[in-house]
C-alpha positions in Angstrom: -17.2 -7.5 10.4 -14.0 -9.3 11.3 -12.8 -8.8 7.7 -13.3 -5.0 8.0 -11.5 -5.0 11.4 -8.5 -6.7 9.8 -8.5 -4.2 7.0 -8.6 -1.3 9.5 -5.7 -2.6 11.4 -3.7 -3.1 8.2 -4.1 0.5 7.1 -0.7 2.3 7.2 -2.1 5.1 9.3 -3.3 2.7 11.9 -0.2 0.5 11.8 1.8 3.6 13.1 0.2 3.2 16.5 -0.8 -0.5 16.4 2.7 -1.8 16.1 4.2 0.3 18.9 1.3 -0.5 21.2 1.6 -4.2 20.6 5.3 -4.3 21.4 4.9 -1.9 24.3 2.4 -4.3 25.9 4.8 -7.2 25.4 7.6 -5.2 26.9 5.6 -4.5 30.1 4.6 -8.2 30.4 8.3 -9.2 30.0 9.5 -6.8 32.7 6.9 -7.9 35.2 7.3 -11.6 34.4 10.9 -11.6 35.4 9.8 -11.6 39.0 8.0 -14.9 38.6 10.4 -16.4 36.1 13.3 -16.4 38.6 11.4 -18.8 40.9 12.5 -21.6 38.7 16.2 -21.0 39.5 18.1 -21.7 42.6 18.5 -18.6 44.8 21.7 -16.5 44.0 22.7 -18.9 41.2 23.6 -16.0 38.9 26.2 -13.3 39.5 25.1 -10.3 41.6 24.6 -7.2 39.5 24.4 -4.0 41.5 21.4 -1.7 41.5 23.7 1.2 40.4 25.0 -0.6 37.3 21.5 -1.5 36.1 20.2 2.0 37.0 22.9 3.7 35.0 22.2 1.5 31.9 18.5 2.1 32.2 18.9 5.8 32.6 21.0 5.9 29.4 18.3 4.1 27.5 15.5 6.2 28.9 17.0 9.6 28.2 18.4 8.8 24.8 15.3 6.9 23.5 13.0 9.8 24.5 15.2 12.2 22.4 15.6 9.8 19.5 11.8 9.0 19.4 10.9 12.7 19.4 13.5 13.4 16.7 12.4 10.4 14.6 8.7 11.4 14.7 9.6 14.9 13.5 11.6 13.5 10.7 8.8 11.2 9.8 6.3 14.0 9.6 8.7 15.9 7.4 8.9 12.9 5.1 5.1 12.7 4.8 5.1 16.3 3.7 8.0 15.8 1.3 6.3 12.8 -0.3 3.0 14.8 -0.7 4.8 17.8 -2.2 7.3 16.1 -4.5 5.1 13.3 -5.7 1.4 13.2 -4.7 -0.6 13.3 -1.5 -1.8 9.9 -2.3 1.7 8.5 -1.7 1.6 9.6 2.0 0.0 6.4 3.1 2.8 4.4 1.5 5.5 6.4 3.4 3.5 5.8 6.6 3.5 2.1 5.8 7.2 1.9 5.4 8.2 -1.2 7.4 11.6 0.1 8.4 10.1 3.3 9.8 7.5 1.5 11.8 10.1 -0.9 13.2 12.5 1.9 14.2 9.8 4.0 15.8 8.4 1.0 17.6 11.8 0.0 18.8 12.6 3.4 20.2 9.3 3.8 22.0 9.3 0.3 23.4 12.9 0.7 24.6 11.9 3.9 26.4 9.0 2.1 28.1 11.2 -0.8 28.9 13.7 1.5 30.7 11.1 3.4 32.6 9.2 0.2 33.8 12.5 -1.6 34.6 13.9 1.4 36.5 10.7 1.7 38.5 10.6 -2.0 39.4 14.3 -1.8 40.3 13.8 1.1 42.6 11.0 -0.8 44.4 13.4 -3.8 44.8 11.1 -5.9 42.8 13.9 -8.2 41.7 16.2 -10.4 43.6 19.8 -11.3 42.6 18.7 -13.7 39.8 16.1 -11.2 38.6 18.7 -8.4 38.4 21.1 -10.6 36.4 18.4 -11.6 33.9 17.3 -7.9 33.7 21.0 -7.0 33.0 21.3 -9.5 30.2 18.0 -8.4 28.6 19.2 -4.7 28.9 22.4 -5.5 27.1 20.4 -7.3 24.4 18.1 -4.3 24.1 21.1 -2.0 23.8 22.7 -4.2 21.1 19.4 -4.2 19.1 19.0 -0.5 19.4 22.5 0.1 18.1 21.8 -2.0 15.0 18.4 -0.3 14.6 19.9 3.1 14.8 22.5 2.3 12.2 19.8 1.1 9.8 17.5 4.0 10.7 20.2 6.5 9.6 20.1 4.9 6.1 16.3 4.9 6.1 16.2 8.6 7.0 18.5 9.3 4.1 15.9 7.9 1.7 12.6 8.5 3.4 10.4 11.0 1.6 12.7 11.5 -1.4 11.0 11.4 -4.8 12.8 8.4 -6.0 12.0 6.4 -2.8 8.4 7.5 -3.1 8.1 6.4 -6.7 9.7 3.1 -5.8 7.0 2.5 -3.1 4.2 3.4 -5.5 5.7 1.1 -8.1 5.9 -1.8 -5.7 2.3 -1.6 -4.6 1.1 -1.1 -8.2 3.1 -4.1 -9.3 1.6 -6.2 -6.5 -1.9 -5.2 -7.4 -1.4 -5.8 -11.2 0.3 -9.2 -10.6 -2.6 -10.3 -8.3 -5.1 -9.3 -10.9 -3.3 -11.1 -13.7 -2.8 -14.2 -11.6 -6.5 -14.2 -10.8 -8.6 -11.8 -13.0 -11.9 -13.0 -11.7 -10.9 -13.0 -8.0 -11.6 -16.8 -7.9 -15.2 -16.4 -9.0 -16.0 -19.3 -11.4 -19.8 -19.5 -11.8 -20.6 -19.4 -15.5 -24.4 -19.4 -15.2 -26.8 -16.7 -16.5 -29.0 -14.4 -14.5 -32.8 -14.8 -15.0 -35.6 -12.4 -14.7 -36.2 -13.6 -11.1 -32.8 -12.5 -9.9 -32.8 -9.8 -7.2 -30.5 -6.8 -7.2 -28.9 -5.3 -4.1 -28.0 -1.6 -4.2 -25.2 0.0 -2.2 -27.3 2.4 -0.1 -24.1 4.4 0.5 -21.6 6.6 -1.5 -17.9 6.3 -1.6 -15.2 4.2 -3.2 -15.4 0.4 -3.1 -12.0 -0.7 -1.7 -12.4 -4.4 -0.9 -14.8 -7.3 -1.5 -14.9 -10.2 1.0 -15.2 -13.0 -1.6 -15.0 -15.8 1.0 -17.9 -14.5 3.0 -20.0 -14.1 -0.1 -19.3 -17.7 -1.1 -20.3 -18.9 2.3 -23.5 -17.0 2.3 -24.4 -18.2 -1.2 -23.7 -21.8 -0.1 -25.8 -21.5 3.0 -28.7 -20.1 1.0 -28.2 -22.4 -2.0 -28.1 -19.5 -4.4 -25.7 -17.7 -6.8 -24.3 -14.2 -6.7 -23.1 -12.1 -9.6 -20.9 -9.2 -8.3 -21.6 -6.1 -10.4 -18.8 -3.9 -9.2 -15.0 -4.0 -8.9 -12.8 -2.4 -6.2 -11.9 1.1 -7.2 -15.3 2.1 -8.5 -17.0 5.2 -7.2 -20.3 4.0 -5.7 -23.5 5.9 -5.5 -26.4 4.9 -3.2 -28.3 3.4 -6.2 -25.4 1.5 -7.6 -26.2 -2.2 -8.0 -23.6 -4.1 -6.0 -24.7 -7.6 -7.0 -27.5 -9.7 -8.4 -28.8 -12.7 -6.4 -30.0 -15.7 -8.4 -32.1 -17.8 -6.1 -33.9 -17.4 -2.8 -32.0 -15.4 -0.1 -33.9 -14.4 3.0 -31.6 -11.6 4.2 -30.1 -9.9 1.1 -29.1 -6.9 3.2 -26.5 -8.9 5.1 -24.5 -9.3 1.8 -23.8 -5.6 1.9 -21.3 -6.1 4.8 -19.1 -8.0 2.4 -18.4 -4.8 0.4 -16.0 -2.3 2.1 -16.3 1.4 1.3 -14.1 4.3 2.1 -13.6 7.9 1.1 -10.3 7.1 -0.6 -9.2 4.3 -3.0 -6.7 1.7 -1.9 -4.1 -0.3 -3.7 -4.8 -3.9 -2.6 -7.6 -5.0 -4.9 -7.5 -2.1 -7.3 -4.9 -2.6 -10.1 -5.7 0.8 -11.7 -5.1 2.9 -8.6 -1.3 2.5 -8.7 -1.2 3.7 -12.3 -3.3 6.8 -11.4 -1.0 7.7 -8.5 2.1 7.3 -10.6 0.4 9.5 -13.2 -0.3 12.1 -10.5 3.4 12.2 -9.7 4.2 12.9 -13.4 1.6 15.6 -13.5 3.1 17.3 -10.4 6.5 17.2 -12.1 5.1 18.8 -15.3 3.4 21.6 -13.3 4.9 25.1 -14.2 6.2 25.6 -10.6 8.4 22.4 -10.9 8.9 22.0 -14.6 10.7 18.6 -14.4 10.0 16.6 -17.6 12.6 14.1 -16.6 10.5 12.8 -13.7 7.5 12.5 -16.0 9.5 10.5 -18.5 10.8 8.3 -15.6 7.2 7.7 -14.5 6.1 6.7 -18.0 8.9 4.1 -18.1 7.8 2.7 -14.8 4.2 2.5 -15.9 5.2 0.8 -19.2 7.3 -1.8 -17.4 4.4 -2.6 -15.0 1.9 -2.9 -17.8 4.1 -5.2 -19.9 5.0 -7.5 -17.0 3.1 -10.8 -17.5 1.5 -12.3 -14.5 1.7 -16.0 -13.6 -1.5 -17.8 -13.0 -2.0 -18.8 -9.4 -2.6 -22.5 -9.4 -3.4 -22.5 -5.7 -6.2 -19.9 -6.0 -9.5 -20.9 -4.2 -12.4 -21.3 -6.6 -15.7 -19.8 -5.6 -18.3 -21.7 -7.7 -21.2 -19.7 -6.3 -19.9 -16.4 -7.5 -19.3 -14.5 -10.7 -17.9 -11.0 -11.1 -17.8 -8.3 -13.8 -14.7 -8.0 -15.9 -12.3 -5.1 -15.7 -11.7 -2.9 -18.8 -7.9 -2.9 -19.0 -8.1 0.0 -21.4 -8.9 2.3 -18.5 -5.4 1.7 -17.2 -3.9 3.4 -20.3 -6.4 6.2 -20.3 -6.1 7.0 -16.6 -2.3 6.8 -16.7 -1.3 8.5 -19.9 -4.1 10.9 -20.7 -3.3 13.4 -17.9 0.4 13.3 -18.8 -0.4 13.9 -22.4 -2.6 16.9 -21.5 0.0 18.5 -19.1 3.0 17.7 -21.3 1.5 18.5 -24.6 3.8 21.3 -25.3 7.0 19.4 -24.4 8.5 17.6 -27.3 10.6 15.2 -25.2 7.7 14.1 -23.2 5.6 13.4 -26.4 8.4 11.5 -28.1 8.9 9.2 -25.1 5.1 8.7 -24.7 4.9 7.6 -28.3 7.7 5.1 -27.7 6.1 3.8 -24.5 2.7 3.4 -26.0 4.1 1.7 -29.1 5.9 -0.8 -26.8 2.6 -1.5 -25.0 0.7 -1.8 -28.3 3.1 -4.5 -29.5 3.7 -6.4 -26.3 0.7 -6.0 -24.0 -0.6 -9.2 -22.4 -4.2 -8.1 -22.9 -5.8 -7.2 -26.2 -7.8 -4.3 -24.7 -4.7 -2.9 -23.3 -3.0 -3.0 -26.7 -5.9 -1.3 -28.5 -6.1 1.4 -25.8 -2.4 2.1 -26.2 -2.9 2.6 -29.9 -5.8 4.9 -29.4 -4.0 6.9 -26.8 -1.0 7.4 -29.1 -3.3 8.8 -31.7 -5.0 11.2 -29.3 -1.7 12.2 -27.7 -0.4 13.1 -31.2 -3.5 15.2 -32.0 -3.2 17.1 -28.7 0.5 17.7 -29.2 0.0 18.9 -32.8 -2.5 21.5 -31.6 -0.3 22.7 -28.7 3.3 22.7 -30.1 3.9 25.9 -32.1 7.3 25.1 -33.6 6.6 23.4 -36.9 9.8 21.3 -37.1 9.0 19.8 -33.7 5.5 18.9 -35.0 6.9 17.2 -38.1 9.5 15.3 -36.0 6.7 14.0 -33.7 4.6 13.0 -36.6 7.4 11.1 -38.2 8.2 9.3 -34.9 4.5 8.3 -34.6 4.4 7.0 -38.2 7.6 5.0 -37.7 6.3 3.4 -34.4 2.8 2.7 -35.7 3.2 1.7 -39.3 
């Protein structure tokens, strides 16, 4: 259950309110603690800062931060819409999770709360001479930080929601997921045993996408029960109520408790699903190829990004924990090619430039892919893409050019 709570707090949509709330609470604690912190100093040891000086500074922060926060939130909502319209709605969460955006919004909201609480405490004569001086220093520090944040926020606003920025964010999370997989394809599961006829199966009992597997908890449960568990699903799979999640080899008194180690949602996530990033990139290319947009250049750019990701070799993680009570089904890497390139091949079948670049990218993957299944899938996809293009392209010289290119790339 704790694992699921941590995942919930790490969702980008939740971080938007979790981060400001966290810092707002700390801000209130700091403002109120000044009263008690001054007891450790000799009375009137610091310069006397007038109420009026502090009040003016706090008024400036309160009035300006309220306006800036409102403006920033409206810009952020526009960026979400822009990311969904220019790339894919599946990229909205990545824009929500932008660290600079969360930092800026949190800073503005917390500065507003800081000014309101401090102004109220000042009006109630909550602080003595030492307290007012410390409050003055902290207010100057807050102003300095806000100036730096505002300057950086202007740059962030110039990029947020733009297609290139959105594609970069998708590329980063896709790269992380792929590298994590290649560093540890079996998620640390090392049991090499075989299932017997006495093994028990555990069905999902729920529908949705499997987003995470709590490997550590499964290992602990298997150790406590002195049994072995074969995980029959991988994150990213669409689960039906009768889908077998795992097989239990050995005696386990409460097999239903294992189900809590599998996290389900209505949408796929990037963390443990290396294929999802490729699918989202492909959706961006499909959007670019739609008749209303007609932007083959973006589709070509997306194919180049996908190729670089698929050809990037991962480094084996020597510090990975080994879970000797667990085994897990293998991933079919060929699905990465089919899910990524097939939709682009379908939507761009009539565009010669898209087909030529696709043949080049698939040939590169075929020759250099780290996994054999990936290489074979690239070869098969190139054949299918050629057949589809030959049927769709009406201008015969373009067809011949594409055939010659395919023949030269796949001798």
